[in-house]
C-alpha angles and dihedrals in degrees: 000000000000119000118218125206093267092053090050092048090049091051092048093051091047090051091049089052092050093049094047089049090050090051091050090051091049091050091049091049090049091050091049093047092049092050092048093048091048090053090046091052091049090049092049091049091049091049091049091051091047090048092051093047090048090052090047090052090052090051091049091051091050092053 
């Protein structure tokens, strides 16, 4: 099967479309992962603070 210039141009434009879509997906995944990890860090910090205040409360009760 011989490819003429139009077939080649069509293939190239399809490939460009696929790659740009892949990049968009990668960017979206990166944004989602960053948001999730930020929330996780906030949650961990909040838990740590709550844990410390809970320990402090125990110490205050013991005194």
